[in-house]
C-alpha positions as CSV (number, residue, x, y, z in Angstrom):
1,M,146.7,104.8,113.1
2,R,148.6,102.1,115.0
3,N,145.8,100.2,116.5
4,V,142.5,100.9,114.7
5,E,140.3,98.7,116.9
6,K,141.6,100.2,120.1
7,T,141.5,103.8,118.9
8,V,138.0,103.6,117.3
9,G,136.6,101.3,120.0
10,N,137.6,103.7,122.8
11,M,136.0,106.6,121.0
12,I,132.8,104.7,120.4
13,D,132.6,103.7,124.1
14,K,132.7,107.3,125.1
15,V,130.0,108.8,122.9
16,G,126.3,108.8,123.7
17,V,124.9,109.1,120.2
18,S,125.1,106.9,117.1
19,I,124.2,107.9,113.6
20,I,122.8,105.2,111.5
21,S,122.0,105.3,107.8
22,S,119.9,103.1,105.5
23,V,119.1,103.2,101.8
24,D,115.5,103.8,100.7
25,E,113.7,102.4,97.7
26,E,114.8,105.3,95.5
27,G,118.5,104.7,96.4
28,F,118.8,107.7,98.7
29,P,120.5,107.5,102.1
30,N,118.3,108.0,105.2
31,T,120.0,108.9,108.4
32,K,118.9,109.2,112.0
33,A,120.4,109.5,115.4
34,M,120.1,106.7,117.9
35,L,121.5,105.8,121.3
36,K,124.9,104.2,121.3
37,P,125.0,100.4,120.6
38,R,123.9,98.2,123.4
39,K,126.7,95.8,122.6
40,R,129.7,95.7,120.4
41,E,132.2,93.1,119.4
42,G,135.4,94.9,118.6
43,I,134.6,97.3,115.7
44,K,133.1,94.5,113.6
45,E,129.7,93.9,115.1
46,F,127.3,96.4,116.8
47,Y,123.8,95.7,118.3
48,F,121.1,98.3,118.6
49,T,117.5,98.2,119.8
50,T,114.6,99.6,117.7
51,N,111.0,99.2,116.9
52,T,110.0,96.5,114.4
53,S,107.5,98.9,112.9
54,S,110.1,101.6,112.2
55,M,111.0,102.9,108.8
56,R,114.6,101.7,109.3
57,V,113.6,98.1,109.8
58,S,111.6,98.2,106.6
59,E,114.5,99.7,104.7
60,Y,117.1,97.3,106.1
61,T,114.8,94.3,105.2
62,K,114.8,95.4,101.6
63,N,118.4,96.6,101.4
64,S,120.9,95.6,104.0
65,K,123.6,98.1,103.0
66,A,124.2,100.4,105.9
67,C,126.5,102.9,107.5
68,I,127.0,103.9,111.1
69,Y,128.9,107.0,112.3
70,F,130.2,108.0,115.7
71,F,131.8,111.4,116.6
72,D,133.6,113.0,119.4
73,K,132.7,116.7,119.4
74,R,135.2,117.6,122.0
75,F,138.2,116.6,119.9
76,F,136.4,117.0,116.5
77,R,137.0,113.5,115.3
78,G,134.8,110.7,114.0
79,V,134.6,107.3,112.4
80,M,132.3,106.0,109.7
81,L,131.8,102.3,109.3
82,K,130.3,100.8,106.2
83,G,128.7,97.3,106.1
84,T,125.4,95.6,106.4
85,M,122.5,95.7,108.9
86,E,120.4,92.6,109.8
87,V,117.1,92.7,111.6
88,L,117.0,90.1,114.3
89,Q,113.8,89.0,116.0
90,D,114.9,85.8,117.6
91,K,114.5,85.4,121.4
92,T,118.3,84.9,122.1
93,S,119.2,88.2,120.3
94,K,116.4,90.1,122.0
95,E,117.3,88.9,125.4
96,M,121.1,89.5,124.8
97,I,120.6,93.3,124.7
98,W,117.5,93.8,126.8
99,N,117.9,96.2,129.7
100,D,115.7,96.9,132.8
101,G,113.5,99.8,131.9
102,D,113.1,98.9,128.3
103,E,109.4,98.3,129.1
104,M,109.0,102.1,128.7
105,Y,109.6,101.6,124.9
106,Y,108.4,98.0,124.6
107,P,105.5,97.6,127.1
108,K,105.1,93.8,126.4
109,G,108.7,93.2,127.5
110,V,111.3,91.2,125.7
111,T,108.7,89.3,123.7
112,D,107.0,92.6,122.4
113,P,106.5,92.1,118.7
114,D,107.5,95.8,118.2
115,Y,110.9,95.1,119.7
116,C,113.8,93.9,117.5
117,V,117.6,94.0,117.3
118,L,119.6,95.7,114.6
119,K,123.0,93.9,114.1
120,F,125.5,95.9,112.1
121,T,128.5,94.1,110.6
122,A,131.3,96.4,109.5
123,Q,133.4,95.8,106.4
124,S,135.4,99.0,106.2
125,G,135.8,102.4,107.8
126,R,137.1,105.9,107.6
127,F,138.5,107.7,110.6
128,Y,138.9,111.5,110.8
129,S,141.1,113.2,113.3
130,N,143.6,116.2,113.3
131,F,142.4,117.4,109.9
132,K,143.3,114.0,108.3
133,S,141.2,111.0,107.2
134,E,142.3,107.4,107.0
135,N,140.6,104.5,105.4
136,F,140.8,101.0,106.9
137,D,139.4,97.5,106.5
138,V,137.5,95.8,109.4
139,L,138.7,92.2,109.7
């Protein structure tokens, strides 16, 4: 792959679903589908919204190891990114990715105590396309 950031970033921007994984107390992966990230900085940092009361927040608080996956079903390709997930509850982070209409999920608005931000920081990845996989580091 000539330009990892461009190839992977373009694919991520076109998908509507993100798959995120955490590690539970027994060391098993736990995976769920979410909406695509609200914000991304290259392929290094990704920001998601979620409920503070969720199982994921509890797991990421205890073990920050994480994985996110994006796939393009039309062309049967995907990318897995491995890294860490932080739970952010500061006002600046919450306001940064807040959208009009989020009150449907967080009735008390941007200050809702059940609203927080998940910040994923990638360290490495694996891209699959055309029946081949390629590992890469995220700088």
